[in-house]
PQR file of N, CA, C, O and H, with PARSE charges and radii, in Angstrom:
ATOM      1  N   MET A   1     -59.442 117.011-120.992 -0.4000 1.5000
ATOM      2  CA  MET A   1     -58.142 116.453-120.354 -0.0000 2.0000
ATOM      3  C   MET A   1     -58.645 116.758-119.039  0.5500 1.7000
ATOM      4  O   MET A   1     -59.316 117.703-118.624 -0.5500 1.4000
ATOM      5  N   LEU A   2     -58.043 115.482-118.341 -0.4000 1.5000
ATOM      6  CA  LEU A   2     -57.874 115.529-116.914 -0.0000 2.0000
ATOM      7  C   LEU A   2     -56.674 116.026-116.124  0.5500 1.7000
ATOM      8  O   LEU A   2     -56.759 116.038-114.896 -0.5500 1.4000
ATOM      9  H   LEU A   2     -57.498 114.715-118.678  0.4000 1.0000
ATOM     10  N   GLU A   3     -55.931 116.301-116.525 -0.4000 1.5000
ATOM     11  CA  GLU A   3     -54.661 116.626-115.720 -0.0000 2.0000
ATOM     12  C   GLU A   3     -53.507 117.183-116.701  0.5500 1.7000
ATOM     13  O   GLU A   3     -53.194 116.435-117.627 -0.5500 1.4000
ATOM     14  H   GLU A   3     -55.862 116.292-117.523  0.4000 1.0000
ATOM     15  N   GLU A   4     -52.957 118.206-116.609 -0.4000 1.5000
ATOM     16  CA  GLU A   4     -52.278 118.873-117.543 -0.0000 2.0000
ATOM     17  C   GLU A   4     -50.892 119.660-116.757  0.5500 1.7000
ATOM     18  O   GLU A   4     -50.839 120.059-115.594 -0.5500 1.4000
ATOM     19  H   GLU A   4     -53.211 118.814-115.857  0.4000 1.0000
ATOM     20  N   SER A   5     -49.872 119.720-117.769 -0.4000 1.5000
ATOM     21  CA  SER A   5     -48.652 120.529-116.669 -0.0000 2.0000
ATOM     22  C   SER A   5     -47.530 120.522-118.311  0.5500 1.7000
ATOM     23  O   SER A   5     -47.810 120.060-119.417 -0.5500 1.4000
ATOM     24  H   SER A   5     -49.915 119.395-118.714  0.4000 1.0000
ATOM     25  N   ALA A   6     -46.232 121.241-117.832 -0.4000 1.5000
ATOM     26  CA  ALA A   6     -45.960 121.525-119.181 -0.0000 2.0000
ATOM     27  C   ALA A   6     -44.935 120.310-119.943  0.5500 1.7000
ATOM     28  O   ALA A   6     -44.297 120.480-120.982 -0.5500 1.4000
ATOM     29  H   ALA A   6     -46.004 121.616-116.934  0.4000 1.0000
ATOM     30  N   ASP A   7     -44.972 119.331-119.289 -0.4000 1.5000
ATOM     31  CA  ASP A   7     -44.186 118.318-120.020 -0.0000 2.0000
ATOM     32  C   ASP A   7     -45.017 116.670-119.956  0.5500 1.7000
ATOM     33  O   ASP A   7     -44.532 115.658-120.461 -0.5500 1.4000
ATOM     34  H   ASP A   7     -45.490 119.193-118.445  0.4000 1.0000
ATOM     35  N   TYR A   8     -46.433 116.731-119.167 -0.4000 1.5000
ATOM     36  CA  TYR A   8     -47.179 115.552-119.537 -0.0000 2.0000
ATOM     37  C   TYR A   8     -48.580 116.037-119.186  0.5500 1.7000
ATOM     38  O   TYR A   8     -48.803 117.095-118.598 -0.5500 1.4000
ATOM     39  H   TYR A   8     -46.827 117.553-118.757  0.4000 1.0000
ATOM     40  N   LEU A   9     -49.599 115.083-119.640 -0.4000 1.5000
ATOM     41  CA  LEU A   9     -50.993 115.519-119.476 -0.0000 2.0000
ATOM     42  C   LEU A   9     -51.562 114.169-119.577  0.5500 1.7000
ATOM     43  O   LEU A   9     -50.870 113.375-120.214 -0.5500 1.4000
ATOM     44  H   LEU A   9     -49.417 114.223-120.117  0.4000 1.0000
ATOM     45  N   VAL A  10     -52.627 113.745-119.110 -0.4000 1.5000
ATOM     46  CA  VAL A  10     -53.277 112.592-119.031 -0.0000 2.0000
ATOM     47  C   VAL A  10     -54.869 113.023-119.679  0.5500 1.7000
ATOM     48  O   VAL A  10     -55.409 114.051-119.270 -0.5500 1.4000
ATOM     49  H   VAL A  10     -53.189 114.390-118.592  0.4000 1.0000
ATOM     50  N   ALA A  11     -55.553 112.134-120.722 -0.4000 1.5000
ATOM     51  CA  ALA A  11     -56.505 112.846-121.289 -0.0000 2.0000
ATOM     52  C   ALA A  11     -57.353 111.372-120.813  0.5500 1.7000
ATOM     53  O   ALA A  11     -56.747 110.361-120.457 -0.5500 1.4000
ATOM     54  H   ALA A  11     -55.114 111.299-121.054  0.4000 1.0000
ATOM     55  N   LYS A  12     -58.890 111.476-120.888 -0.4000 1.5000
ATOM     56  CA  LYS A  12     -59.841 110.549-120.826 -0.0000 2.0000
ATOM     57  C   LYS A  12     -60.640 110.548-122.443  0.5500 1.7000
ATOM     58  O   LYS A  12     -61.298 111.478-122.909 -0.5500 1.4000
ATOM     59  H   LYS A  12     -59.382 112.297-121.177  0.4000 1.0000
ATOM     60  N   VAL A  13     -60.364 109.281-123.065 -0.4000 1.5000
ATOM     61  CA  VAL A  13     -61.017 109.089-124.222 -0.0000 2.0000
ATOM     62  C   VAL A  13     -62.216 108.136-124.265  0.5500 1.7000
ATOM     63  O   VAL A  13     -62.120 106.983-123.843 -0.5500 1.4000
ATOM     64  H   VAL A  13     -59.829 108.526-122.687  0.4000 1.0000
ATOM     65  N   THR A  14     -63.440 108.673-124.823 -0.4000 1.5000
ATOM     66  CA  THR A  14     -64.620 107.591-124.781 -0.0000 2.0000
ATOM     67  C   THR A  14     -64.900 107.543-126.131  0.5500 1.7000
ATOM     68  O   THR A  14     -64.843 108.483-126.924 -0.5500 1.4000
ATOM     69  H   THR A  14     -63.518 109.609-125.165  0.4000 1.0000
ATOM     70  N   LEU A  15     -65.261 106.194-126.389 -0.4000 1.5000
ATOM     71  CA  LEU A  15     -65.355 105.756-127.940 -0.0000 2.0000
ATOM     72  C   LEU A  15     -66.724 104.887-127.495  0.5500 1.7000
ATOM     73  O   LEU A  15     -66.751 104.022-126.619 -0.5500 1.4000
ATOM     74  H   LEU A  15     -65.307 105.431-125.745  0.4000 1.0000
ATOM     75  N   LYS A  16     -67.819 105.322-128.293 -0.4000 1.5000
ATOM     76  CA  LYS A  16     -68.911 104.846-128.327 -0.0000 2.0000
ATOM     77  C   LYS A  16     -69.398 104.208-129.266  0.5500 1.7000
ATOM     78  O   LYS A  16     -69.809 104.945-130.162 -0.5500 1.4000
ATOM     79  H   LYS A  16     -67.798 106.025-129.004  0.4000 1.0000
ATOM     80  N   PHE A  17     -69.593 102.611-129.533 -0.4000 1.5000
ATOM     81  CA  PHE A  17     -70.022 101.633-130.367 -0.0000 2.0000
ATOM     82  C   PHE A  17     -71.143 101.509-130.370  0.5500 1.7000
ATOM     83  O   PHE A  17     -71.918 102.185-129.694 -0.5500 1.4000
ATOM     84  H   PHE A  17     -69.260 102.012-128.805  0.4000 1.0000
ATOM     85  N   GLU A  18     -71.510 100.427-131.299 -0.4000 1.5000
ATOM     86  CA  GLU A  18     -73.224 100.216-131.483 -0.0000 2.0000
ATOM     87  C   GLU A  18     -73.257  99.260-130.244  0.5500 1.7000
ATOM     88  O   GLU A  18     -74.380  99.295-129.741 -0.5500 1.4000
ATOM     89  H   GLU A  18     -70.880  99.878-131.848  0.4000 1.0000
ATOM     90  N   LYS A  19     -72.612  98.622-129.741 -0.4000 1.5000
ATOM     91  CA  LYS A  19     -72.849  97.297-129.018 -0.0000 2.0000
ATOM     92  C   LYS A  19     -72.032  97.588-127.317  0.5500 1.7000
ATOM     93  O   LYS A  19     -72.407  97.026-126.288 -0.5500 1.4000
ATOM     94  H   LYS A  19     -71.699  98.594-130.149  0.4000 1.0000
ATOM     95  N   PHE A  20     -70.836  98.625-127.406 -0.4000 1.5000
ATOM     96  CA  PHE A  20     -70.340  98.685-126.511 -0.0000 2.0000
ATOM     97  C   PHE A  20     -69.592 100.056-126.310  0.5500 1.7000
ATOM     98  O   PHE A  20     -69.614 100.785-127.302 -0.5500 1.4000
ATOM     99  H   PHE A  20     -70.531  99.082-128.241  0.4000 1.0000
ATOM    100  N   THR A  21     -68.889 100.566-125.126 -0.4000 1.5000
ATOM    101  CA  THR A  21     -68.277 102.063-125.008 -0.0000 2.0000
ATOM    102  C   THR A  21     -67.135 101.513-124.674  0.5500 1.7000
ATOM    103  O   THR A  21     -67.085 100.492-123.988 -0.5500 1.4000
ATOM    104  H   THR A  21     -68.870  99.974-124.320  0.4000 1.0000
ATOM    105  N   ARG A  22     -65.824 102.291-125.243 -0.4000 1.5000
ATOM    106  CA  ARG A  22     -64.625 101.659-124.801 -0.0000 2.0000
ATOM    107  C   ARG A  22     -63.868 103.358-124.216  0.5500 1.7000
ATOM    108  O   ARG A  22     -63.767 104.405-124.855 -0.5500 1.4000
ATOM    109  H   ARG A  22     -65.864 103.120-125.800  0.4000 1.0000
ATOM    110  N   THR A  23     -63.512 103.089-123.011 -0.4000 1.5000
ATOM    111  CA  THR A  23     -62.684 104.690-122.335 -0.0000 2.0000
ATOM    112  C   THR A  23     -61.281 104.090-122.013  0.5500 1.7000
ATOM    113  O   THR A  23     -60.953 103.125-121.323 -0.5500 1.4000
ATOM    114  H   THR A  23     -63.594 102.238-122.492  0.4000 1.0000
ATOM    115  N   ASP A  24     -60.586 104.958-122.722 -0.4000 1.5000
ATOM    116  CA  ASP A  24     -58.923 104.881-122.261 -0.0000 2.0000
ATOM    117  C   ASP A  24     -58.776 106.321-121.653  0.5500 1.7000
ATOM    118  O   ASP A  24     -59.338 107.382-121.924 -0.5500 1.4000
ATOM    119  H   ASP A  24     -60.852 105.743-123.283  0.4000 1.0000
ATOM    120  N   LEU A  25     -57.659 105.922-120.582 -0.4000 1.5000
ATOM    121  CA  LEU A  25     -56.957 107.011-120.097 -0.0000 2.0000
ATOM    122  C   LEU A  25     -55.508 106.944-120.440  0.5500 1.7000
ATOM    123  O   LEU A  25     -54.671 106.086-120.158 -0.5500 1.4000
ATOM    124  H   LEU A  25     -57.202 105.060-120.361  0.4000 1.0000
ATOM    125  N   VAL A  26     -55.413 108.045-121.113 -0.4000 1.5000
ATOM    126  CA  VAL A  26     -53.982 108.238-121.701 -0.0000 2.0000
ATOM    127  C   VAL A  26     -53.244 108.795-121.141  0.5500 1.7000
ATOM    128  O   VAL A  26     -53.731 109.900-120.897 -0.5500 1.4000
ATOM    129  H   VAL A  26     -56.093 108.742-121.342  0.4000 1.0000
ATOM    130  N   THR A  27     -51.787 108.666-120.548 -0.4000 1.5000
ATOM    131  CA  THR A  27     -50.819 109.557-120.278 -0.0000 2.0000
ATOM    132  C   THR A  27     -49.840 109.806-121.326  0.5500 1.7000
ATOM    133  O   THR A  27     -49.273 108.829-121.815 -0.5500 1.4000
ATOM    134  H   THR A  27     -51.392 107.769-120.746  0.4000 1.0000
ATOM    135  N   LEU A  28     -49.544 111.058-121.766 -0.4000 1.5000
ATOM    136  CA  LEU A  28     -48.664 111.580-122.765 -0.0000 2.0000
ATOM    137  C   LEU A  28     -47.224 112.388-121.968  0.5500 1.7000
ATOM    138  O   LEU A  28     -47.416 113.178-121.044 -0.5500 1.4000
ATOM    139  H   LEU A  28     -50.005 111.851-121.369  0.4000 1.0000
ATOM    140  N   VAL A  29     -45.946 112.095-122.421 -0.4000 1.5000
ATOM    141  CA  VAL A  29     -45.405 113.285-122.065 -0.0000 2.0000
ATOM    142  C   VAL A  29     -44.302 113.727-123.359  0.5500 1.7000
ATOM    143  O   VAL A  29     -44.124 113.199-124.457 -0.5500 1.4000
ATOM    144  H   VAL A  29     -45.790 111.454-123.172  0.4000 1.0000
ATOM    145  N   TRP A  30     -43.875 114.526-122.932 -0.4000 1.5000
ATOM    146  CA  TRP A  30     -43.225 115.746-123.718 -0.0000 2.0000
ATOM    147  C   TRP A  30     -42.048 115.162-123.800  0.5500 1.7000
ATOM    148  O   TRP A  30     -41.473 115.073-122.715 -0.5500 1.4000
ATOM    149  H   TRP A  30     -44.020 114.956-122.040  0.4000 1.0000
ATOM    150  N   GLU A  31     -41.354 114.629-124.932 -0.4000 1.5000
ATOM    151  CA  GLU A  31     -40.080 114.042-125.156 -0.0000 2.0000
ATOM    152  C   GLU A  31     -39.290 114.655-126.578  0.5500 1.7000
ATOM    153  O   GLU A  31     -39.614 114.390-127.736 -0.5500 1.4000
ATOM    154  H   GLU A  31     -41.820 114.701-125.814  0.4000 1.0000
ATOM    155  N   GLY A  32     -38.325 115.421-126.199 -0.4000 1.5000
ATOM    156  CA  GLY A  32     -37.956 116.234-127.287 -0.0000 2.0000
ATOM    157  C   GLY A  32     -38.432 117.099-127.856  0.5500 1.7000
ATOM    158  O   GLY A  32     -38.172 118.231-127.448 -0.5500 1.4000
ATOM    159  H   GLY A  32     -38.062 115.637-125.259  0.4000 1.0000
ATOM    160  N   ASP A  33     -39.349 116.937-129.062 -0.4000 1.5000
ATOM    161  CA  ASP A  33     -39.933 117.948-129.882 -0.0000 2.0000
ATOM    162  C   ASP A  33     -41.478 117.413-129.859  0.5500 1.7000
ATOM    163  O   ASP A  33     -42.186 118.141-130.554 -0.5500 1.4000
ATOM    164  H   ASP A  33     -39.561 116.017-129.393  0.4000 1.0000
ATOM    165  N   SER A  34     -42.118 116.449-129.311 -0.4000 1.5000
ATOM    166  CA  SER A  34     -43.058 115.830-129.507 -0.0000 2.0000
ATOM    167  C   SER A  34     -43.924 115.025-128.638  0.5500 1.7000
ATOM    168  O   SER A  34     -43.189 114.295-127.973 -0.5500 1.4000
ATOM    169  H   SER A  34     -41.543 115.857-128.746  0.4000 1.0000
ATOM    170  N   TRP A  35     -45.070 114.845-128.367 -0.4000 1.5000
ATOM    171  CA  TRP A  35     -45.648 114.031-127.269 -0.0000 2.0000
ATOM    172  C   TRP A  35     -45.490 112.650-127.545  0.5500 1.7000
ATOM    173  O   TRP A  35     -45.301 112.356-128.726 -0.5500 1.4000
ATOM    174  H   TRP A  35     -45.667 115.438-128.907  0.4000 1.0000
ATOM    175  N   LYS A  36     -45.531 111.642-126.613 -0.4000 1.5000
ATOM    176  CA  LYS A  36     -45.516 110.296-126.723 -0.0000 2.0000
ATOM    177  C   LYS A  36     -46.167 109.784-125.551  0.5500 1.7000
ATOM    178  O   LYS A  36     -45.997 110.020-124.355 -0.5500 1.4000
ATOM    179  H   LYS A  36     -45.684 111.881-125.654  0.4000 1.0000
ATOM    180  N   VAL A  37     -47.138 108.851-126.320 -0.4000 1.5000
ATOM    181  CA  VAL A  37     -47.878 107.978-125.247 -0.0000 2.0000
ATOM    182  C   VAL A  37     -47.103 107.156-124.336  0.5500 1.7000
ATOM    183  O   VAL A  37     -46.526 106.194-124.844 -0.5500 1.4000
ATOM    184  H   VAL A  37     -47.276 108.660-127.291  0.4000 1.0000
ATOM    185  N   SER A  38     -46.997 107.319-123.277 -0.4000 1.5000
ATOM    186  CA  SER A  38     -46.367 106.343-121.986 -0.0000 2.0000
ATOM    187  C   SER A  38     -46.971 105.495-121.529  0.5500 1.7000
ATOM    188  O   SER A  38     -46.511 104.399-121.207 -0.5500 1.4000
ATOM    189  H   SER A  38     -47.466 108.100-122.865  0.4000 1.0000
ATOM    190  N   ARG A  39     -48.438 105.962-121.389 -0.4000 1.5000
ATOM    191  CA  ARG A  39     -49.373 104.858-120.720 -0.0000 2.0000
ATOM    192  C   ARG A  39     -50.891 105.029-121.056  0.5500 1.7000
ATOM    193  O   ARG A  39     -51.596 106.024-120.891 -0.5500 1.4000
ATOM    194  H   ARG A  39     -48.811 106.852-121.650  0.4000 1.0000
ATOM    195  N   SER A  40     -51.231 103.740-121.594 -0.4000 1.5000
ATOM    196  CA  SER A  40     -52.589 103.793-121.833 -0.0000 2.0000
ATOM    197  C   SER A  40     -53.607 102.614-120.993  0.5500 1.7000
ATOM    198  O   SER A  40     -53.238 101.443-121.093 -0.5500 1.4000
ATOM    199  H   SER A  40     -50.658 102.931-121.728  0.4000 1.0000
ATOM    200  N   ILE A  41     -54.758 102.875-120.247 -0.4000 1.5000
ATOM    201  CA  ILE A  41     -55.488 102.115-119.705 -0.0000 2.0000
ATOM    202  C   ILE A  41     -57.055 101.961-120.305  0.5500 1.7000
ATOM    203  O   ILE A  41     -57.750 102.957-120.506 -0.5500 1.4000
ATOM    204  H   ILE A  41     -55.057 103.826-120.166  0.4000 1.0000
ATOM    205  N   ASN A  42     -57.454 100.794-120.526 -0.4000 1.5000
ATOM    206  CA  ASN A  42     -58.344 100.745-121.242 -0.0000 2.0000
ATOM    207  C   ASN A  42     -59.498  99.809-120.499  0.5500 1.7000
ATOM    208  O   ASN A  42     -59.251  98.791-119.853 -0.5500 1.4000
ATOM    209  H   ASN A  42     -56.889  99.985-120.363  0.4000 1.0000
ATOM    210  N   SER A  43     -60.800 100.373-120.730 -0.4000 1.5000
ATOM    211  CA  SER A  43     -62.017  99.764-120.039 -0.0000 2.0000
ATOM    212  C   SER A  43     -63.123  99.507-120.810  0.5500 1.7000
ATOM    213  O   SER A  43     -63.297 100.350-121.691 -0.5500 1.4000
ATOM    214  H   SER A  43     -61.001 101.200-121.255  0.4000 1.0000
ATOM    215  N   TYR A  44     -63.879  98.672-120.768 -0.4000 1.5000
ATOM    216  CA  TYR A  44     -64.908  98.185-121.749 -0.0000 2.0000
ATOM    217  C   TYR A  44     -66.253  98.139-121.000  0.5500 1.7000
ATOM    218  O   TYR A  44     -66.385  97.386-120.035 -0.5500 1.4000
ATOM    219  H   TYR A  44     -63.738  97.988-120.052  0.4000 1.0000
ATOM    220  N   LYS A  45     -67.269  98.942-121.434 -0.4000 1.5000
ATOM    221  CA  LYS A  45     -68.445  98.639-121.215 -0.0000 2.0000
ATOM    222  C   LYS A  45     -69.608  98.337-122.060  0.5500 1.7000
ATOM    223  O   LYS A  45     -69.853  98.976-123.083 -0.5500 1.4000
ATOM    224  H   LYS A  45     -67.162  99.554-122.218  0.4000 1.0000
ATOM    225  N   VAL A  46     -70.323  97.362-121.629 -0.4000 1.5000
ATOM    226  CA  VAL A  46     -71.292  96.625-122.526 -0.0000 2.0000
ATOM    227  C   VAL A  46     -72.759  97.106-122.404  0.5500 1.7000
ATOM    228  O   VAL A  46     -73.639  96.581-123.085 -0.5500 1.4000
ATOM    229  H   VAL A  46     -70.124  96.843-120.798  0.4000 1.0000
TER
END
């Protein structure tokens, strides 16, 4: 996790595959009684 508060968080997720790496910056917000993804930014590296 890169940043966190009571009602939102930003996480960095890195997935390594055989030929490339995918990195996601995901912003989640607490809505009602569960976390929901509000934004996802993706990047790829070969």
